DSSP file (Angstrom, degrees, kcal/mol; ACC not computed):
  #  RESIDUE AA STRUCTURE BP1 BP2  ACC     N-H-->O    O-->H-N    N-H-->O    O-->H-N    TCO  KAPPA ALPHA  PHI   PSI    X-CA   Y-CA   Z-CA
    1    1 A M              0   0    0      0, 0.0     2,-0.4     0, 0.0     0, 0.0   0.000 360.0 360.0 360.0 143.0   -1.6  -19.2   -8.2
    2    2 A S        +     0   0    0      2,-0.1     2,-0.2     0, 0.0     0, 0.0  -0.997 360.0  28.5-130.3 128.0    0.0  -17.8  -11.3
    3    3 A G  S    S-     0   0    0     -2,-0.4     2,-0.1     2,-0.0     0, 0.0  -0.696  92.8 -35.6 121.4-174.8    1.2  -14.2  -11.5
    4    4 A D        -     0   0    0     -2,-0.2     2,-0.3     2,-0.0    -2,-0.1  -0.426  49.3-172.9 -83.4 157.5    2.4  -11.5   -9.3
    5    5 A Y        -     0   0    0     -2,-0.1     2,-0.4     2,-0.0    -2,-0.0  -0.968  11.6-149.0-144.6 160.2    1.3  -10.8   -5.8
    6    6 A L        -     0   0    0     -2,-0.3     2,-0.4     2,-0.0    -2,-0.0  -0.999   9.7-174.4-134.9 130.8    1.8   -8.1   -3.2
    7    7 A K        -     0   0    0     -2,-0.4     2,-0.4     2,-0.0    -2,-0.0  -0.995   7.4-175.3-125.8 128.3    1.8   -8.6    0.6
    8    8 A S        -     0   0    0     -2,-0.4     2,-0.3     2,-0.0    -2,-0.0  -0.949   1.9-172.6-124.8 145.4    2.2   -5.6    3.0
    9    9 A D        -     0   0    0     -2,-0.4     2,-0.4     2,-0.0    -2,-0.0  -0.947  11.7-147.6-131.9 154.3    2.4   -5.5    6.7
   10   10 A K        -     0   0    0     -2,-0.3     2,-0.5     0, 0.0    -2,-0.0  -0.955  14.5-136.0-119.2 143.3    2.4   -2.7    9.3
   11   11 A V        -     0   0    0     -2,-0.4     2,-0.1     2,-0.0    -2,-0.0  -0.864  25.3-136.4 -96.2 125.9    4.3   -2.8   12.6
   12   12 A D    >   -     0   0    0     -2,-0.5     3,-1.8     1,-0.1     4,-0.0  -0.374  21.2-108.3 -83.0 164.8    2.3   -1.6   15.5
   13   13 A Q  G >  S+     0   0    0      1,-0.3     3,-1.9     2,-0.2    -1,-0.1   0.743 111.0  73.5 -62.8 -24.8    3.5    0.8   18.2
   14   14 A A  G 3  S+     0   0    0      1,-0.3    -1,-0.3     3,-0.0    -3,-0.0   0.721  91.4  58.5 -63.7 -19.3    3.5   -2.0   20.8
   15   15 A S  G <  S+     0   0    0     -3,-1.8    -1,-0.3     2,-0.1     2,-0.3   0.263  74.4 131.6 -95.4  13.1    6.7   -3.3   19.0
   16   16 A T    <   -     0   0    0     -3,-1.9     2,-0.4    -5,-0.0    -3,-0.0  -0.491  33.8-175.5 -67.2 127.9    8.7   -0.1   19.5
   17   17 A V        -     0   0    0     -2,-0.3     2,-0.4     0, 0.0    -2,-0.1  -0.995  15.1-143.2-128.0 127.3   12.1   -0.9   20.9
   18   18 A W        -     0   0    0     -2,-0.4     2,-0.2     7,-0.0     3,-0.1  -0.736  13.1-136.1 -91.2 135.6   14.5    1.9   21.9
   19   19 A S        -     0   0    0     -2,-0.4     2,-0.1     1,-0.1     6,-0.1  -0.533  35.8 -91.0 -81.6 157.2   18.2    1.4   21.3
   20   20 A T    >   -     0   0    0     -2,-0.2     3,-2.1     4,-0.2    -1,-0.1  -0.437  54.5 -91.0 -67.0 140.2   20.7    2.4   24.0
   21   21 A C  T 3  S+     0   0    0      1,-0.3    -1,-0.1    -2,-0.1     3,-0.1  -0.247 113.2  21.1 -54.1 134.7   21.9    6.0   23.7
   22   22 A G  T 3  S+     0   0    0      1,-0.3     2,-0.3    -3,-0.1    -1,-0.3   0.411 107.7  95.9  87.2  -1.8   25.1    6.2   21.6
   23   23 A T  S <  S-     0   0    0     -3,-2.1     2,-0.3     0, 0.0    -1,-0.3  -0.788  73.4-114.9-117.4 163.4   24.5    2.8   19.9
   24   24 A E        -     0   0    0     -2,-0.3     2,-0.2    -3,-0.1    -4,-0.2  -0.746  26.7-140.2 -94.9 144.3   23.0    1.9   16.5
   25   25 A G        -     0   0    0     -2,-0.3     2,-0.4    -6,-0.1    -7,-0.0  -0.612   9.8-138.1 -97.9 162.9   19.8   -0.2   16.4
   26   26 A A        -     0   0    0     -2,-0.2     2,-0.6     2,-0.0     0, 0.0  -0.944   2.0-145.7-122.2 144.2   19.1   -3.0   14.0
   27   27 A L        -     0   0    0     -2,-0.4     2,-0.5     2,-0.0    -2,-0.0  -0.948  16.4-164.0-107.9 118.1   15.8   -3.8   12.2
   28   28 A N        -     0   0    0     -2,-0.6     2,-0.5     2,-0.0    -2,-0.0  -0.899   6.9-176.2-105.4 127.6   15.2   -7.5   11.7
   29   29 A I        -     0   0    0     -2,-0.5     2,-0.5     2,-0.0    -2,-0.0  -0.983   7.6-160.9-124.9 120.1   12.6   -8.6    9.2
   30   30 A N        -     0   0    0     -2,-0.5     2,-0.3     2,-0.0    -2,-0.0  -0.861  11.6-178.2-102.2 132.7   11.8  -12.3    8.8
   31   31 A T        -     0   0    0     -2,-0.5     2,-0.4     2,-0.0    -2,-0.0  -0.945   8.7-173.1-128.3 151.6   10.1  -13.6    5.7
   32   32 A L        +     0   0    0     -2,-0.3     2,-0.4     2,-0.0    -2,-0.0  -0.974   3.8 178.8-144.8 128.4    8.9  -17.0    4.6
   33   33 A V        -     0   0    0     -2,-0.4     2,-0.4    13,-0.0    13,-0.1  -1.000  11.8-170.4-128.9 132.1    7.5  -18.1    1.3
   34   34 A R        -     0   0    0     -2,-0.4     2,-0.4     2,-0.0    -2,-0.0  -0.958  11.8-162.3-129.4 142.0    6.5  -21.7    0.7
   35   35 A L        +     0   0    0     -2,-0.4     2,-0.3    11,-0.1    11,-0.1  -0.987  21.5 162.4-121.5 128.0    5.5  -23.7   -2.4
   36   36 A S        -     0   0    0     -2,-0.4     2,-0.3     0, 0.0     3,-0.1  -0.977  14.5-170.5-144.4 157.5    3.7  -27.0   -2.1
   37   37 A A        -     0   0    0     -2,-0.3     7,-0.0     1,-0.1    -2,-0.0  -0.988  27.1-140.1-145.9 151.4    1.6  -29.3   -4.3
   38   38 A N  S    S+     0   0    0     -2,-0.3     2,-0.6     3,-0.0    -1,-0.1   0.738  87.8  82.4 -80.4 -25.0   -0.5  -32.4   -3.8
   39   39 A D  S >  S-     0   0    0      1,-0.1     3,-1.5    -3,-0.1    -2,-0.0  -0.727  72.4-151.0 -84.4 119.7    0.8  -33.9   -7.0
   40   40 A K  T 3  S+     0   0    0     -2,-0.6    -1,-0.1     1,-0.3    -2,-0.0   0.698  95.9  46.1 -67.7 -19.3    4.2  -35.6   -6.2
   41   41 A V  T 3  S+     0   0    0      2,-0.1    -1,-0.3    -3,-0.0    -2,-0.0   0.353  86.0 121.9-102.9   5.4    5.4  -35.0   -9.8
   42   42 A A    <   -     0   0    0     -3,-1.5     2,-0.4     1,-0.0    -5,-0.1  -0.337  48.7-151.7 -67.0 148.8    4.3  -31.4  -10.0
   43   43 A K        +     0   0    0      2,-0.0     2,-0.3    -2,-0.0    -2,-0.1  -0.915  19.3 169.0-119.7 149.4    7.0  -28.8  -10.7
   44   44 A G        -     0   0    0     -2,-0.4     2,-0.4    -9,-0.1    -9,-0.1  -0.975  23.2-145.7-154.3 166.5    6.9  -25.2   -9.6
   45   45 A L        +     0   0    0     -2,-0.3     2,-0.4     2,-0.0    -2,-0.0  -0.999  15.7 178.7-138.3 133.8    8.9  -22.0   -9.3
   46   46 A I        -     0   0    0     -2,-0.4     2,-0.3   -11,-0.1   -11,-0.1  -1.000   2.2-177.2-136.4 139.0    8.7  -19.4   -6.6
   47   47 A T        -     0   0    0     -2,-0.4     2,-0.4     2,-0.0    -2,-0.0  -0.929  12.7-149.6-131.2 157.3   10.7  -16.2   -6.2
   48   48 A L        -     0   0    0     -2,-0.3     2,-0.5   -15,-0.0    -2,-0.0  -0.982   8.2-173.8-132.3 121.0   10.8  -13.6   -3.5
   49   49 A D        -     0   0    0     -2,-0.4     2,-0.5     2,-0.0    -2,-0.0  -0.972  15.0-160.9-111.5 120.6   11.7   -9.9   -4.2
   50   50 A F        +     0   0    0     -2,-0.5     2,-0.3     2,-0.0    -2,-0.0  -0.872  17.9 161.0-108.0 130.9   11.9   -8.0   -0.9
   51   51 A S        -     0   0    0     -2,-0.5     2,-0.4     2,-0.0    -2,-0.0  -0.986  26.3-144.7-145.4 157.0   11.7   -4.2   -0.8
   52   52 A I        -     0   0    0     -2,-0.3     2,-1.6     4,-0.0     3,-0.1  -0.981  21.9-129.4-121.5 132.2   11.0   -1.5    1.7
   53   53 A D     >  -     0   0    0     -2,-0.4     4,-2.5     1,-0.2     3,-0.2  -0.661  30.6-169.9 -75.8  91.6    9.2    1.8    0.9
   54   54 A I  H  > S+     0   0    0     -2,-1.6     4,-3.0     1,-0.2     5,-0.2   0.812  78.0  55.7 -62.3 -34.0   11.9    3.8    2.5
   55   55 A T  H  > S+     0   0    0      2,-0.2     4,-2.0     1,-0.2    -1,-0.2   0.946 112.1  42.3 -63.7 -47.4   10.0    7.1    2.4
   56   56 A R  H  > S+     0   0    0     -3,-0.2     4,-0.8     2,-0.2    -2,-0.2   0.895 114.9  52.4 -64.4 -39.4    7.1    5.6    4.4
   57   57 A F  H >< S+     0   0    0     -4,-2.5     3,-0.9     1,-0.2     4,-0.2   0.942 111.1  45.0 -61.8 -49.4    9.6    3.8    6.7
   58   58 A L  H >< S+     0   0    0     -4,-3.0     3,-1.1     1,-0.3    -1,-0.2   0.848 108.7  57.2 -66.2 -34.1   11.5    7.0    7.5
   59   59 A N  H 3< S+     0   0    0     -4,-2.0    -1,-0.3     1,-0.2    -2,-0.2   0.697 107.3  49.6 -69.4 -17.4    8.2    9.0    8.0
   60   60 A N  T << S+     0   0    0     -3,-0.9    -1,-0.2    -4,-0.8    -2,-0.2   0.331  81.8 117.0-105.3   6.6    7.2    6.5   10.7
   61   61 A L    <   -     0   0    0     -3,-1.1     2,-0.5    -4,-0.2    -3,-0.0  -0.503  55.2-146.0 -71.1 144.4   10.4    6.5   12.8
   62   62 A V        -     0   0    0     -2,-0.2     2,-0.3     2,-0.0    -2,-0.1  -0.965  12.6-156.9-113.9 125.1   10.0    7.7   16.3
   63   63 A W        -     0   0    0     -2,-0.5     2,-0.4   -45,-0.0   -45,-0.0  -0.779   7.8-169.3-104.2 145.4   12.9    9.6   17.8
   64   64 A Q        -     0   0    0     -2,-0.3     2,-0.2     0, 0.0    -2,-0.0  -0.999  25.5-120.1-133.9 131.6   13.7   10.0   21.4
   65   65 A K        -     0   0    0     -2,-0.4     2,-0.2     1,-0.1   -44,-0.1  -0.515  27.6-125.4 -73.1 133.3   16.3   12.4   22.8
   66   66 A C              0   0    0     -2,-0.2    -1,-0.1     1,-0.1   -46,-0.0  -0.538 360.0 360.0 -76.2 142.2   19.2   10.8   24.8
   67   67 A T              0   0    0     -2,-0.2    -1,-0.1     0, 0.0    -2,-0.0   0.404 360.0 360.0-110.4 360.0   19.7   12.1   28.3
């Protein structure tokens, strides 16, 4: 492939994890990009630019009141 590409994913509700009241939670995102060729002398370049659509992300947060 030559050129730009875009990959998007959605996190389903089944993966909702609540942090303990009074603590901060962490969001872990794992990414993997791999470049391979059948030709042993082939050369290639691959780059990864990672971004989050923060507006969409914040609109999909679910809040729960601590008791």
